[in-house]
C-alpha positions in Angstrom: 68.1 -143.0 239.9 66.8 -146.4 239.0 67.5 -146.1 235.2 63.8 -145.5 234.2 63.1 -142.2 232.6 59.6 -140.9 232.5 58.7 -138.4 229.8 56.0 -136.0 230.9 52.9 -136.0 228.7 51.8 -132.5 227.7 48.1 -131.8 228.0 46.3 -131.5 224.7 48.4 -134.1 222.9 46.6 -136.5 220.7 43.0 -137.1 219.9 40.5 -137.9 222.7 39.5 -141.2 221.1 37.7 -142.6 224.2 35.6 -139.5 224.4 34.7 -139.6 220.7 33.8 -143.3 220.8 31.6 -142.8 223.9 29.8 -139.8 222.4 29.2 -141.8 219.2 27.8 -144.8 221.2 25.6 -142.5 223.3 24.2 -140.9 220.1 23.5 -144.2 218.5 21.8 -145.4 221.7 19.7 -142.2 221.7 18.6 -142.8 218.1 17.8 -146.4 218.9 15.8 -145.4 222.0 13.8 -142.9 219.9 13.0 -145.4 217.3 11.9 -148.0 219.8 9.8 -145.5 221.7 8.2 -143.8 218.6 8.0 -146.8 216.4 9.8 -147.2 213.0 7.0 -145.6 210.9 6.7 -142.5 213.1 10.5 -142.1 213.4 11.1 -142.3 209.6 8.2 -139.9 209.0 9.6 -137.3 211.4 13.1 -137.6 209.8 11.4 -137.2 206.4 9.8 -133.9 207.7 13.3 -132.7 208.7 14.7 -133.4 205.3 12.3 -130.8 203.8 13.4 -128.1 206.2 16.2 -125.6 206.2 19.9 -126.5 206.1 20.2 -127.1 209.8 17.1 -129.4 209.8 18.5 -131.2 206.8 21.8 -131.8 208.6 19.8 -133.2 211.6 17.9 -135.4 209.3 21.1 -136.8 207.8 22.5 -137.5 211.3 19.2 -139.1 212.5 18.6 -141.3 209.4 18.0 -145.0 210.0 21.1 -147.2 209.9 21.6 -150.9 210.8 23.0 -150.2 214.2 20.0 -148.0 215.1 17.7 -150.7 213.9 19.5 -153.3 216.0 19.4 -151.1 219.2 15.7 -150.2 218.6 14.9 -153.9 218.2 16.7 -154.8 221.5 14.9 -151.9 223.3 11.5 -152.6 221.8 10.7 -155.2 224.5 10.5 -152.4 227.0 7.9 -150.3 225.1 
């Protein structure tokens, strides 16, 4: 033995932080893409329609609401539309 002990890592330990961060970034990118493609007025109008729906649609409206990161991404992508 060389004096180095390796402790085996059990599967399922800890939180998959990298996966959560990547999913969040993908979701924010999707929101930004939609806003750039549809335009800010249409995007906000569609989210407002979701707010008047059932509980599932209201949860979707909450997730899709406009935030500064979405506005920044949409602004950067707007040159392509």
